[in-house]
Each structure stands twice: as C-alpha cells, then as structure tokens.
mmJSON file of the N, C-alpha and C atoms, coordinates in Angstrom:
{"data_MODEL":{"atom_site":{
"group_PDB":["ATOM","ATOM","ATOM","ATOM","ATOM","ATOM","ATOM","ATOM","ATOM","ATOM","ATOM","ATOM","ATOM","ATOM","ATOM","ATOM","ATOM","ATOM","ATOM","ATOM","ATOM","ATOM","ATOM","ATOM","ATOM","ATOM","ATOM","ATOM","ATOM","ATOM","ATOM","ATOM","ATOM","ATOM","ATOM","ATOM","ATOM","ATOM","ATOM","ATOM","ATOM","ATOM","ATOM","ATOM","ATOM","ATOM","ATOM","ATOM","ATOM","ATOM","ATOM","ATOM","ATOM","ATOM","ATOM","ATOM","ATOM","ATOM","ATOM","ATOM","ATOM","ATOM","ATOM","ATOM","ATOM","ATOM","ATOM","ATOM","ATOM","ATOM","ATOM","ATOM","ATOM","ATOM","ATOM","ATOM","ATOM","ATOM","ATOM","ATOM","ATOM","ATOM","ATOM","ATOM","ATOM","ATOM","ATOM","ATOM","ATOM","ATOM","ATOM","ATOM","ATOM","ATOM","ATOM","ATOM","ATOM","ATOM","ATOM","ATOM","ATOM","ATOM","ATOM","ATOM","ATOM","ATOM","ATOM","ATOM","ATOM","ATOM","ATOM","ATOM","ATOM","ATOM","ATOM","ATOM","ATOM","ATOM","ATOM","ATOM","ATOM","ATOM","ATOM","ATOM","ATOM","ATOM","ATOM","ATOM","ATOM","ATOM","ATOM","ATOM","ATOM","ATOM","ATOM","ATOM","ATOM","ATOM","ATOM","ATOM","ATOM","ATOM","ATOM","ATOM","ATOM","ATOM","ATOM","ATOM","ATOM","ATOM","ATOM","ATOM","ATOM","ATOM","ATOM","ATOM","ATOM","ATOM","ATOM","ATOM","ATOM","ATOM","ATOM","ATOM","ATOM","ATOM","ATOM","ATOM","ATOM","ATOM","ATOM","ATOM","ATOM","ATOM","ATOM","ATOM","ATOM","ATOM","ATOM","ATOM","ATOM","ATOM","ATOM","ATOM","ATOM","ATOM","ATOM","ATOM","ATOM","ATOM","ATOM","ATOM","ATOM","ATOM","ATOM","ATOM","ATOM","ATOM","ATOM","ATOM","ATOM","ATOM","ATOM","ATOM","ATOM","ATOM","ATOM","ATOM","ATOM","ATOM","ATOM","ATOM","ATOM","ATOM","ATOM","ATOM","ATOM","ATOM","ATOM","ATOM","ATOM","ATOM","ATOM","ATOM","ATOM","ATOM","ATOM","ATOM","ATOM","ATOM","ATOM"],
"id":[1,2,3,4,5,6,7,8,9,10,11,12,13,14,15,16,17,18,19,20,21,22,23,24,25,26,27,28,29,30,31,32,33,34,35,36,37,38,39,40,41,42,43,44,45,46,47,48,49,50,51,52,53,54,55,56,57,58,59,60,61,62,63,64,65,66,67,68,69,70,71,72,73,74,75,76,77,78,79,80,81,82,83,84,85,86,87,88,89,90,91,92,93,94,95,96,97,98,99,100,101,102,103,104,105,106,107,108,109,110,111,112,113,114,115,116,117,118,119,120,121,122,123,124,125,126,127,128,129,130,131,132,133,134,135,136,137,138,139,140,141,142,143,144,145,146,147,148,149,150,151,152,153,154,155,156,157,158,159,160,161,162,163,164,165,166,167,168,169,170,171,172,173,174,175,176,177,178,179,180,181,182,183,184,185,186,187,188,189,190,191,192,193,194,195,196,197,198,199,200,201,202,203,204,205,206,207,208,209,210,211,212,213,214,215,216,217,218,219,220,221,222,223,224,225,226,227,228,229,230,231],
"type_symbol":["N","C","C","N","C","C","N","C","C","N","C","C","N","C","C","N","C","C","N","C","C","N","C","C","N","C","C","N","C","C","N","C","C","N","C","C","N","C","C","N","C","C","N","C","C","N","C","C","N","C","C","N","C","C","N","C","C","N","C","C","N","C","C","N","C","C","N","C","C","N","C","C","N","C","C","N","C","C","N","C","C","N","C","C","N","C","C","N","C","C","N","C","C","N","C","C","N","C","C","N","C","C","N","C","C","N","C","C","N","C","C","N","C","C","N","C","C","N","C","C","N","C","C","N","C","C","N","C","C","N","C","C","N","C","C","N","C","C","N","C","C","N","C","C","N","C","C","N","C","C","N","C","C","N","C","C","N","C","C","N","C","C","N","C","C","N","C","C","N","C","C","N","C","C","N","C","C","N","C","C","N","C","C","N","C","C","N","C","C","N","C","C","N","C","C","N","C","C","N","C","C","N","C","C","N","C","C","N","C","C","N","C","C","N","C","C","N","C","C","N","C","C","N","C","C","N","C","C","N","C","C"],
"label_atom_id":["N","CA","C","N","CA","C","N","CA","C","N","CA","C","N","CA","C","N","CA","C","N","CA","C","N","CA","C","N","CA","C","N","CA","C","N","CA","C","N","CA","C","N","CA","C","N","CA","C","N","CA","C","N","CA","C","N","CA","C","N","CA","C","N","CA","C","N","CA","C","N","CA","C","N","CA","C","N","CA","C","N","CA","C","N","CA","C","N","CA","C","N","CA","C","N","CA","C","N","CA","C","N","CA","C","N","CA","C","N","CA","C","N","CA","C","N","CA","C","N","CA","C","N","CA","C","N","CA","C","N","CA","C","N","CA","C","N","CA","C","N","CA","C","N","CA","C","N","CA","C","N","CA","C","N","CA","C","N","CA","C","N","CA","C","N","CA","C","N","CA","C","N","CA","C","N","CA","C","N","CA","C","N","CA","C","N","CA","C","N","CA","C","N","CA","C","N","CA","C","N","CA","C","N","CA","C","N","CA","C","N","CA","C","N","CA","C","N","CA","C","N","CA","C","N","CA","C","N","CA","C","N","CA","C","N","CA","C","N","CA","C","N","CA","C","N","CA","C","N","CA","C","N","CA","C","N","CA","C","N","CA","C","N","CA","C","N","CA","C"],
"label_alt_id":[null,null,null,null,null,null,null,null,null,null,null,null,null,null,null,null,null,null,null,null,null,null,null,null,null,null,null,null,null,null,null,null,null,null,null,null,null,null,null,null,null,null,null,null,null,null,null,null,null,null,null,null,null,null,null,null,null,null,null,null,null,null,null,null,null,null,null,null,null,null,null,null,null,null,null,null,null,null,null,null,null,null,null,null,null,null,null,null,null,null,null,null,null,null,null,null,null,null,null,null,null,null,null,null,null,null,null,null,null,null,null,null,null,null,null,null,null,null,null,null,null,null,null,null,null,null,null,null,null,null,null,null,null,null,null,null,null,null,null,null,null,null,null,null,null,null,null,null,null,null,null,null,null,null,null,null,null,null,null,null,null,null,null,null,null,null,null,null,null,null,null,null,null,null,null,null,null,null,null,null,null,null,null,null,null,null,null,null,null,null,null,null,null,null,null,null,null,null,null,null,null,null,null,null,null,null,null,null,null,null,null,null,null,null,null,null,null,null,null,null,null,null,null,null,null,null,null,null,null,null,null],
"label_comp_id":["UNK","UNK","UNK","UNK","UNK","UNK","UNK","UNK","UNK","UNK","UNK","UNK","UNK","UNK","UNK","UNK","UNK","UNK","UNK","UNK","UNK","UNK","UNK","UNK","UNK","UNK","UNK","UNK","UNK","UNK","UNK","UNK","UNK","UNK","UNK","UNK","UNK","UNK","UNK","UNK","UNK","UNK","UNK","UNK","UNK","UNK","UNK","UNK","UNK","UNK","UNK","UNK","UNK","UNK","UNK","UNK","UNK","UNK","UNK","UNK","UNK","UNK","UNK","UNK","UNK","UNK","UNK","UNK","UNK","UNK","UNK","UNK","UNK","UNK","UNK","UNK","UNK","UNK","UNK","UNK","UNK","UNK","UNK","UNK","UNK","UNK","UNK","UNK","UNK","UNK","UNK","UNK","UNK","UNK","UNK","UNK","UNK","UNK","UNK","UNK","UNK","UNK","UNK","UNK","UNK","UNK","UNK","UNK","UNK","UNK","UNK","UNK","UNK","UNK","UNK","UNK","UNK","UNK","UNK","UNK","UNK","UNK","UNK","UNK","UNK","UNK","UNK","UNK","UNK","UNK","UNK","UNK","UNK","UNK","UNK","UNK","UNK","UNK","UNK","UNK","UNK","UNK","UNK","UNK","UNK","UNK","UNK","UNK","UNK","UNK","UNK","UNK","UNK","UNK","UNK","UNK","UNK","UNK","UNK","UNK","UNK","UNK","UNK","UNK","UNK","UNK","UNK","UNK","UNK","UNK","UNK","UNK","UNK","UNK","UNK","UNK","UNK","UNK","UNK","UNK","UNK","UNK","UNK","UNK","UNK","UNK","UNK","UNK","UNK","UNK","UNK","UNK","UNK","UNK","UNK","UNK","UNK","UNK","UNK","UNK","UNK","UNK","UNK","UNK","UNK","UNK","UNK","UNK","UNK","UNK","UNK","UNK","UNK","UNK","UNK","UNK","UNK","UNK","UNK","UNK","UNK","UNK","UNK","UNK","UNK","UNK","UNK","UNK","UNK","UNK","UNK"],
"label_asym_id":["A","A","A","A","A","A","A","A","A","A","A","A","A","A","A","A","A","A","A","A","A","A","A","A","A","A","A","A","A","A","A","A","A","A","A","A","A","A","A","A","A","A","A","A","A","A","A","A","A","A","A","A","A","A","A","A","A","A","A","A","A","A","A","A","A","A","A","A","A","A","A","A","A","A","A","A","A","A","A","A","A","A","A","A","A","A","A","A","A","A","A","A","A","A","A","A","A","A","A","A","A","A","A","A","A","A","A","A","A","A","A","A","A","A","A","A","A","A","A","A","A","A","A","A","A","A","A","A","A","A","A","A","A","A","A","A","A","A","A","A","A","A","A","A","A","A","A","A","A","A","A","A","A","A","A","A","A","A","A","A","A","A","A","A","A","A","A","A","A","A","A","A","A","A","A","A","A","A","A","A","A","A","A","A","A","A","A","A","A","A","A","A","A","A","A","A","A","A","A","A","A","A","A","A","A","A","A","A","A","A","A","A","A","A","A","A","A","A","A","A","A","A","A","A","A","A","A","A","A","A","A"],
"label_entity_id":["1","1","1","1","1","1","1","1","1","1","1","1","1","1","1","1","1","1","1","1","1","1","1","1","1","1","1","1","1","1","1","1","1","1","1","1","1","1","1","1","1","1","1","1","1","1","1","1","1","1","1","1","1","1","1","1","1","1","1","1","1","1","1","1","1","1","1","1","1","1","1","1","1","1","1","1","1","1","1","1","1","1","1","1","1","1","1","1","1","1","1","1","1","1","1","1","1","1","1","1","1","1","1","1","1","1","1","1","1","1","1","1","1","1","1","1","1","1","1","1","1","1","1","1","1","1","1","1","1","1","1","1","1","1","1","1","1","1","1","1","1","1","1","1","1","1","1","1","1","1","1","1","1","1","1","1","1","1","1","1","1","1","1","1","1","1","1","1","1","1","1","1","1","1","1","1","1","1","1","1","1","1","1","1","1","1","1","1","1","1","1","1","1","1","1","1","1","1","1","1","1","1","1","1","1","1","1","1","1","1","1","1","1","1","1","1","1","1","1","1","1","1","1","1","1","1","1","1","1","1","1"],
"label_seq_id":[1,1,1,2,2,2,3,3,3,4,4,4,5,5,5,6,6,6,7,7,7,8,8,8,9,9,9,10,10,10,11,11,11,12,12,12,13,13,13,14,14,14,15,15,15,16,16,16,17,17,17,18,18,18,19,19,19,20,20,20,21,21,21,22,22,22,23,23,23,24,24,24,25,25,25,26,26,26,27,27,27,28,28,28,29,29,29,30,30,30,31,31,31,32,32,32,33,33,33,34,34,34,35,35,35,36,36,36,37,37,37,38,38,38,39,39,39,40,40,40,41,41,41,42,42,42,43,43,43,44,44,44,45,45,45,46,46,46,47,47,47,48,48,48,49,49,49,50,50,50,51,51,51,52,52,52,53,53,53,54,54,54,55,55,55,56,56,56,57,57,57,58,58,58,59,59,59,60,60,60,61,61,61,62,62,62,63,63,63,64,64,64,65,65,65,66,66,66,67,67,67,68,68,68,69,69,69,70,70,70,71,71,71,72,72,72,73,73,73,74,74,74,75,75,75,76,76,76,77,77,77],
"pdbx_PDB_ins_code":[null,null,null,null,null,null,null,null,null,null,null,null,null,null,null,null,null,null,null,null,null,null,null,null,null,null,null,null,null,null,null,null,null,null,null,null,null,null,null,null,null,null,null,null,null,null,null,null,null,null,null,null,null,null,null,null,null,null,null,null,null,null,null,null,null,null,null,null,null,null,null,null,null,null,null,null,null,null,null,null,null,null,null,null,null,null,null,null,null,null,null,null,null,null,null,null,null,null,null,null,null,null,null,null,null,null,null,null,null,null,null,null,null,null,null,null,null,null,null,null,null,null,null,null,null,null,null,null,null,null,null,null,null,null,null,null,null,null,null,null,null,null,null,null,null,null,null,null,null,null,null,null,null,null,null,null,null,null,null,null,null,null,null,null,null,null,null,null,null,null,null,null,null,null,null,null,null,null,null,null,null,null,null,null,null,null,null,null,null,null,null,null,null,null,null,null,null,null,null,null,null,null,null,null,null,null,null,null,null,null,null,null,null,null,null,null,null,null,null,null,null,null,null,null,null,null,null,null,null,null,null],
"Cartn_x":[-48.324,-48.002,-46.721,-46.512,-45.356,-44.029,-43.913,-42.684,-42.25,-43.192,-42.875,-43.18,-42.15,-42.335,-42.08,-43.067,-42.931,-42.348,-41.364,-40.77,-41.699,-41.489,-42.328,-42.4,-41.265,-41.255,-42.012,-41.945,-42.684,-44.192,-44.59,-46.001,-46.48,-45.619,-45.97,-46.184,-45.322,-45.469,-46.785,-47.055,-48.295,-49.51,-49.457,-50.578,-50.795,-49.716,-49.84,-50.525,-50.296,-50.802,-51.881,-52.408,-53.399,-54.622,-54.939,-56.1,-57.174,-56.967,-57.945,-57.656,-56.698,-56.3,-54.827,-54.252,-52.812,-52.399,-53.127,-52.733,-52.754,-53.82,-53.914,-52.96,-52.737,-51.766,-50.375,-50.023,-48.716,-48.582,-49.638,-49.604,-49.428,-50.095,-49.94,-48.498,-47.915,-46.528,-45.59,-45.839,-44.998,-45.025,-46.137,-46.261,-45.319,-44.871,-43.993,-42.515,-42.176,-40.766,-40.011,-40.525,-39.756,-39.517,-40.365,-40.26,-39.3,-38.897,-38.025,-36.681,-36.422,-35.189,-33.92,-33.964,-32.749,-32.46,-33.447,-33.258,-33.075,-31.831,-31.51,-32.227,-32.341,-32.987,-34.481,-35.17,-36.597,-36.802,-35.973,-36.053,-35.937,-34.963,-34.777,-35.982,-36.492,-37.661,-38.867,-39.092,-40.215,-40.057,-38.862,-38.629,-38.801,-38.302,-38.446,-39.922,-40.679,-42.102,-42.831,-42.542,-43.169,-42.835,-41.569,-41.165,-41.885,-42.041,-42.748,-44.229,-44.817,-46.227,-46.444,-45.459,-45.561,-45.548,-44.946,-44.768,-45.906,-46.877,-47.994,-49.269,-50.259,-51.544,-52.453,-53.555,-54.546,-55.094,-55.301,-55.807,-54.796,-53.511,-52.475,-52.548,-52.72,-52.774,-53.931,-55.074,-56.246,-56.088,-55.163,-54.901,-53.99,-53.331,-52.412,-53.222,-53.037,-53.756,-52.916,-53.315,-52.568,-53.128,-54.256,-54.912,-53.996,-53.228,-52.323,-51.165,-50.953,-49.857,-50.32,-51.618,-52.148,-52.062,-51.685,-51.506,-52.584,-53.024,-54.0,-53.301,-53.986,-53.381,-53.168,-52.088,-51.805,-52.786,-52.995,-53.897,-53.427,-54.385,-54.047,-53.939,-54.055,-53.968,-55.34],
"Cartn_y":[13.705,14.027,13.331,12.159,11.342,12.081,12.95,13.697,14.556,15.026,15.918,17.341,18.176,19.571,20.437,21.22,22.122,23.45,23.92,25.229,26.312,27.525,28.657,28.807,28.717,28.865,27.731,26.541,25.411,25.624,26.174,26.483,27.558,28.517,29.547,28.94,28.014,27.326,26.56,25.834,25.066,25.983,27.117,28.057,28.632,28.91,29.468,28.496,27.211,26.208,25.316,25.733,24.934,24.658,23.374,22.952,22.351,22.465,21.93,20.52,19.847,18.518,18.276,17.305,17.043,16.647,15.711,15.188,16.28,17.022,18.052,19.213,19.534,20.587,20.148,18.893,18.364,18.398,18.023,18.04,19.449,20.416,21.817,22.289,21.916,22.314,21.629,20.36,19.625,20.284,20.899,21.532,22.726,23.329,24.504,24.145,22.881,22.474,22.959,22.755,23.205,24.72,25.47,26.931,27.475,26.643,27.122,26.398,25.513,24.714,25.556,26.715,27.538,28.327,28.446,29.134,28.055,27.776,26.648,26.736,27.923,28.071,27.718,28.258,27.973,26.512,26.021,24.628,23.676,23.912,23.076,23.168,24.372,24.576,23.798,23.87,23.164,21.653,21.139,19.695,19.229,20.012,19.676,19.627,20.605,20.671,19.459,19.103,17.93,16.666,16.502,15.301,15.205,16.318,16.296,16.007,16.532,16.253,14.758,14.114,12.674,11.867,12.451,11.715,11.908,12.752,12.951,12.351,12.183,11.657,12.813,12.462,13.483,14.14,13.354,13.91,14.887,14.54,15.454,16.775,16.682,17.898,18.795,18.201,18.992,19.643,19.151,19.751,20.975,21.16,22.292,23.529,24.582,25.831,26.709,26.777,27.556,28.969,29.261,30.557,31.733,31.644,32.73,32.922,31.944,32.004,32.428,32.471,32.872,34.382,34.819,36.253,36.744,37.956,38.59,38.996,38.867,39.328,40.843,41.258,42.69,43.36,44.66,45.407,45.262,45.091,44.956,43.535,42.565,41.142,40.594],
"Cartn_z":[72.739,71.354,70.932,71.419,71.045,71.168,72.173,72.428,71.254,70.446,69.335,69.78,69.764,70.151,68.925,68.569,67.435,67.899,67.155,67.431,66.885,67.338,66.93,65.403,64.723,63.259,62.568,63.129,62.563,62.718,63.864,64.078,63.105,62.804,61.82,60.439,60.053,58.76,58.746,59.814,59.888,59.809,60.467,60.45,59.05,58.334,56.974,56.032,56.231,55.297,55.918,57.054,57.768,56.896,56.762,55.975,56.878,58.177,59.11,59.578,58.913,59.373,59.022,59.681,59.568,58.157,57.567,56.246,55.175,55.1,54.062,54.318,55.576,55.893,55.453,55.746,55.335,53.814,53.113,51.65,51.104,51.705,51.269,51.467,52.591,52.863,51.872,51.569,50.612,49.23,48.874,47.566,47.38,48.475,48.338,48.271,48.505,48.517,47.278,46.064,44.887,44.86,45.549,45.537,46.592,47.533,48.611,48.667,47.717,47.752,47.743,47.136,47.042,48.31,49.195,50.477,51.543,51.881,52.763,54.107,54.664,55.966,55.897,54.914,54.751,54.357,53.472,53.025,54.22,55.082,56.272,57.199,57.381,58.234,57.71,56.413,55.789,55.962,55.715,55.858,57.308,58.257,59.68,60.061,59.587,59.91,59.353,58.119,57.493,58.279,58.644,59.382,60.722,61.403,62.687,62.486,61.428,61.148,60.889,60.309,60.055,61.352,62.407,63.658,64.655,64.33,65.249,64.645,65.485,65.028,64.62,63.976,63.631,64.893,65.922,67.179,67.782,67.722,68.203,67.448,66.133,65.311,65.75,66.014,66.398,67.762,68.56,69.873,69.778,68.66,68.486,68.141,68.917,68.667,67.745,66.489,65.498,65.326,65.939,65.714,66.03,67.083,67.462,66.495,65.627,64.66,63.271,63.067,61.752,61.636,60.449,60.224,59.28,59.539,58.66,57.373,56.231,54.973,55.014,54.388,54.336,53.388,53.58,52.691,51.257,50.347,48.956,48.493,49.408,49.024,48.816],
"occupancy":[1.0,1.0,1.0,1.0,1.0,1.0,1.0,1.0,1.0,1.0,1.0,1.0,1.0,1.0,1.0,1.0,1.0,1.0,1.0,1.0,1.0,1.0,1.0,1.0,1.0,1.0,1.0,1.0,1.0,1.0,1.0,1.0,1.0,1.0,1.0,1.0,1.0,1.0,1.0,1.0,1.0,1.0,1.0,1.0,1.0,1.0,1.0,1.0,1.0,1.0,1.0,1.0,1.0,1.0,1.0,1.0,1.0,1.0,1.0,1.0,1.0,1.0,1.0,1.0,1.0,1.0,1.0,1.0,1.0,1.0,1.0,1.0,1.0,1.0,1.0,1.0,1.0,1.0,1.0,1.0,1.0,1.0,1.0,1.0,1.0,1.0,1.0,1.0,1.0,1.0,1.0,1.0,1.0,1.0,1.0,1.0,1.0,1.0,1.0,1.0,1.0,1.0,1.0,1.0,1.0,1.0,1.0,1.0,1.0,1.0,1.0,1.0,1.0,1.0,1.0,1.0,1.0,1.0,1.0,1.0,1.0,1.0,1.0,1.0,1.0,1.0,1.0,1.0,1.0,1.0,1.0,1.0,1.0,1.0,1.0,1.0,1.0,1.0,1.0,1.0,1.0,1.0,1.0,1.0,1.0,1.0,1.0,1.0,1.0,1.0,1.0,1.0,1.0,1.0,1.0,1.0,1.0,1.0,1.0,1.0,1.0,1.0,1.0,1.0,1.0,1.0,1.0,1.0,1.0,1.0,1.0,1.0,1.0,1.0,1.0,1.0,1.0,1.0,1.0,1.0,1.0,1.0,1.0,1.0,1.0,1.0,1.0,1.0,1.0,1.0,1.0,1.0,1.0,1.0,1.0,1.0,1.0,1.0,1.0,1.0,1.0,1.0,1.0,1.0,1.0,1.0,1.0,1.0,1.0,1.0,1.0,1.0,1.0,1.0,1.0,1.0,1.0,1.0,1.0,1.0,1.0,1.0,1.0,1.0,1.0,1.0,1.0,1.0,1.0,1.0,1.0],
"B_iso_or_equiv":[0.0,0.0,0.0,0.0,0.0,0.0,0.0,0.0,0.0,0.0,0.0,0.0,0.0,0.0,0.0,0.0,0.0,0.0,0.0,0.0,0.0,0.0,0.0,0.0,0.0,0.0,0.0,0.0,0.0,0.0,0.0,0.0,0.0,0.0,0.0,0.0,0.0,0.0,0.0,0.0,0.0,0.0,0.0,0.0,0.0,0.0,0.0,0.0,0.0,0.0,0.0,0.0,0.0,0.0,0.0,0.0,0.0,0.0,0.0,0.0,0.0,0.0,0.0,0.0,0.0,0.0,0.0,0.0,0.0,0.0,0.0,0.0,0.0,0.0,0.0,0.0,0.0,0.0,0.0,0.0,0.0,0.0,0.0,0.0,0.0,0.0,0.0,0.0,0.0,0.0,0.0,0.0,0.0,0.0,0.0,0.0,0.0,0.0,0.0,0.0,0.0,0.0,0.0,0.0,0.0,0.0,0.0,0.0,0.0,0.0,0.0,0.0,0.0,0.0,0.0,0.0,0.0,0.0,0.0,0.0,0.0,0.0,0.0,0.0,0.0,0.0,0.0,0.0,0.0,0.0,0.0,0.0,0.0,0.0,0.0,0.0,0.0,0.0,0.0,0.0,0.0,0.0,0.0,0.0,0.0,0.0,0.0,0.0,0.0,0.0,0.0,0.0,0.0,0.0,0.0,0.0,0.0,0.0,0.0,0.0,0.0,0.0,0.0,0.0,0.0,0.0,0.0,0.0,0.0,0.0,0.0,0.0,0.0,0.0,0.0,0.0,0.0,0.0,0.0,0.0,0.0,0.0,0.0,0.0,0.0,0.0,0.0,0.0,0.0,0.0,0.0,0.0,0.0,0.0,0.0,0.0,0.0,0.0,0.0,0.0,0.0,0.0,0.0,0.0,0.0,0.0,0.0,0.0,0.0,0.0,0.0,0.0,0.0,0.0,0.0,0.0,0.0,0.0,0.0,0.0,0.0,0.0,0.0,0.0,0.0,0.0,0.0,0.0,0.0,0.0,0.0],
"pdbx_formal_charge":[null,null,null,null,null,null,null,null,null,null,null,null,null,null,null,null,null,null,null,null,null,null,null,null,null,null,null,null,null,null,null,null,null,null,null,null,null,null,null,null,null,null,null,null,null,null,null,null,null,null,null,null,null,null,null,null,null,null,null,null,null,null,null,null,null,null,null,null,null,null,null,null,null,null,null,null,null,null,null,null,null,null,null,null,null,null,null,null,null,null,null,null,null,null,null,null,null,null,null,null,null,null,null,null,null,null,null,null,null,null,null,null,null,null,null,null,null,null,null,null,null,null,null,null,null,null,null,null,null,null,null,null,null,null,null,null,null,null,null,null,null,null,null,null,null,null,null,null,null,null,null,null,null,null,null,null,null,null,null,null,null,null,null,null,null,null,null,null,null,null,null,null,null,null,null,null,null,null,null,null,null,null,null,null,null,null,null,null,null,null,null,null,null,null,null,null,null,null,null,null,null,null,null,null,null,null,null,null,null,null,null,null,null,null,null,null,null,null,null,null,null,null,null,null,null,null,null,null,null,null,null],
"auth_seq_id":[1,1,1,2,2,2,3,3,3,4,4,4,5,5,5,6,6,6,7,7,7,8,8,8,9,9,9,10,10,10,11,11,11,12,12,12,13,13,13,14,14,14,15,15,15,16,16,16,17,17,17,18,18,18,19,19,19,20,20,20,21,21,21,22,22,22,23,23,23,24,24,24,25,25,25,26,26,26,27,27,27,28,28,28,29,29,29,30,30,30,31,31,31,32,32,32,33,33,33,34,34,34,35,35,35,36,36,36,37,37,37,38,38,38,39,39,39,40,40,40,41,41,41,42,42,42,43,43,43,44,44,44,45,45,45,46,46,46,47,47,47,48,48,48,49,49,49,50,50,50,51,51,51,52,52,52,53,53,53,54,54,54,55,55,55,56,56,56,57,57,57,58,58,58,59,59,59,60,60,60,61,61,61,62,62,62,63,63,63,64,64,64,65,65,65,66,66,66,67,67,67,68,68,68,69,69,69,70,70,70,71,71,71,72,72,72,73,73,73,74,74,74,75,75,75,76,76,76,77,77,77],
"auth_comp_id":["UNK","UNK","UNK","UNK","UNK","UNK","UNK","UNK","UNK","UNK","UNK","UNK","UNK","UNK","UNK","UNK","UNK","UNK","UNK","UNK","UNK","UNK","UNK","UNK","UNK","UNK","UNK","UNK","UNK","UNK","UNK","UNK","UNK","UNK","UNK","UNK","UNK","UNK","UNK","UNK","UNK","UNK","UNK","UNK","UNK","UNK","UNK","UNK","UNK","UNK","UNK","UNK","UNK","UNK","UNK","UNK","UNK","UNK","UNK","UNK","UNK","UNK","UNK","UNK","UNK","UNK","UNK","UNK","UNK","UNK","UNK","UNK","UNK","UNK","UNK","UNK","UNK","UNK","UNK","UNK","UNK","UNK","UNK","UNK","UNK","UNK","UNK","UNK","UNK","UNK","UNK","UNK","UNK","UNK","UNK","UNK","UNK","UNK","UNK","UNK","UNK","UNK","UNK","UNK","UNK","UNK","UNK","UNK","UNK","UNK","UNK","UNK","UNK","UNK","UNK","UNK","UNK","UNK","UNK","UNK","UNK","UNK","UNK","UNK","UNK","UNK","UNK","UNK","UNK","UNK","UNK","UNK","UNK","UNK","UNK","UNK","UNK","UNK","UNK","UNK","UNK","UNK","UNK","UNK","UNK","UNK","UNK","UNK","UNK","UNK","UNK","UNK","UNK","UNK","UNK","UNK","UNK","UNK","UNK","UNK","UNK","UNK","UNK","UNK","UNK","UNK","UNK","UNK","UNK","UNK","UNK","UNK","UNK","UNK","UNK","UNK","UNK","UNK","UNK","UNK","UNK","UNK","UNK","UNK","UNK","UNK","UNK","UNK","UNK","UNK","UNK","UNK","UNK","UNK","UNK","UNK","UNK","UNK","UNK","UNK","UNK","UNK","UNK","UNK","UNK","UNK","UNK","UNK","UNK","UNK","UNK","UNK","UNK","UNK","UNK","UNK","UNK","UNK","UNK","UNK","UNK","UNK","UNK","UNK","UNK","UNK","UNK","UNK","UNK","UNK","UNK"],
"auth_asym_id":["A","A","A","A","A","A","A","A","A","A","A","A","A","A","A","A","A","A","A","A","A","A","A","A","A","A","A","A","A","A","A","A","A","A","A","A","A","A","A","A","A","A","A","A","A","A","A","A","A","A","A","A","A","A","A","A","A","A","A","A","A","A","A","A","A","A","A","A","A","A","A","A","A","A","A","A","A","A","A","A","A","A","A","A","A","A","A","A","A","A","A","A","A","A","A","A","A","A","A","A","A","A","A","A","A","A","A","A","A","A","A","A","A","A","A","A","A","A","A","A","A","A","A","A","A","A","A","A","A","A","A","A","A","A","A","A","A","A","A","A","A","A","A","A","A","A","A","A","A","A","A","A","A","A","A","A","A","A","A","A","A","A","A","A","A","A","A","A","A","A","A","A","A","A","A","A","A","A","A","A","A","A","A","A","A","A","A","A","A","A","A","A","A","A","A","A","A","A","A","A","A","A","A","A","A","A","A","A","A","A","A","A","A","A","A","A","A","A","A","A","A","A","A","A","A","A","A","A","A","A","A"],
"auth_atom_id":["N","CA","C","N","CA","C","N","CA","C","N","CA","C","N","CA","C","N","CA","C","N","CA","C","N","CA","C","N","CA","C","N","CA","C","N","CA","C","N","CA","C","N","CA","C","N","CA","C","N","CA","C","N","CA","C","N","CA","C","N","CA","C","N","CA","C","N","CA","C","N","CA","C","N","CA","C","N","CA","C","N","CA","C","N","CA","C","N","CA","C","N","CA","C","N","CA","C","N","CA","C","N","CA","C","N","CA","C","N","CA","C","N","CA","C","N","CA","C","N","CA","C","N","CA","C","N","CA","C","N","CA","C","N","CA","C","N","CA","C","N","CA","C","N","CA","C","N","CA","C","N","CA","C","N","CA","C","N","CA","C","N","CA","C","N","CA","C","N","CA","C","N","CA","C","N","CA","C","N","CA","C","N","CA","C","N","CA","C","N","CA","C","N","CA","C","N","CA","C","N","CA","C","N","CA","C","N","CA","C","N","CA","C","N","CA","C","N","CA","C","N","CA","C","N","CA","C","N","CA","C","N","CA","C","N","CA","C","N","CA","C","N","CA","C","N","CA","C","N","CA","C","N","CA","C","N","CA","C","N","CA","C","N","CA","C","N","CA","C"],
"pdbx_PDB_model_num":[1,1,1,1,1,1,1,1,1,1,1,1,1,1,1,1,1,1,1,1,1,1,1,1,1,1,1,1,1,1,1,1,1,1,1,1,1,1,1,1,1,1,1,1,1,1,1,1,1,1,1,1,1,1,1,1,1,1,1,1,1,1,1,1,1,1,1,1,1,1,1,1,1,1,1,1,1,1,1,1,1,1,1,1,1,1,1,1,1,1,1,1,1,1,1,1,1,1,1,1,1,1,1,1,1,1,1,1,1,1,1,1,1,1,1,1,1,1,1,1,1,1,1,1,1,1,1,1,1,1,1,1,1,1,1,1,1,1,1,1,1,1,1,1,1,1,1,1,1,1,1,1,1,1,1,1,1,1,1,1,1,1,1,1,1,1,1,1,1,1,1,1,1,1,1,1,1,1,1,1,1,1,1,1,1,1,1,1,1,1,1,1,1,1,1,1,1,1,1,1,1,1,1,1,1,1,1,1,1,1,1,1,1,1,1,1,1,1,1,1,1,1,1,1,1,1,1,1,1,1,1]
}}}
C-alpha cells in the first residue's frame, strides 16, 4: 500500500463516506470541506485522509476493510 498507514480516525472518515471505490469516496469527503473548515481538528483529519487516499491505488483501497468502522444510524434517522 505504498507505505500509507491510515489511522483509526481516518478509517472512520473513510467508512462514513465510503462509496465503494477510492475516487468517489475521496470526492464525497472533499464535499464536506466547506462544512468543517471552522473545526481545526476535523478539518485537519479530513485533509489528511484525502491526501492519503490520493497516495494509494484503487486496488489498495479495496483491500481496506471498512466494515468494522461503519456505524449504524441512530434511531430516528
């Protein structure tokens, strides 16, 4: 995986916006940037995740198991 190691929080971000492939997942994450710019911690996390997604291949992405990081919607959603 080209020496790219995703941290737990980055995997959570990827799982929240997982579109089934690297390119579309990255695009979904990029769409939230304007909504998180004021929260420096989340903003940095989102940017780090995007940069790492750019450095891996589609095949690398498919090898990442995100199922354990996906959360069930809360009641009422």
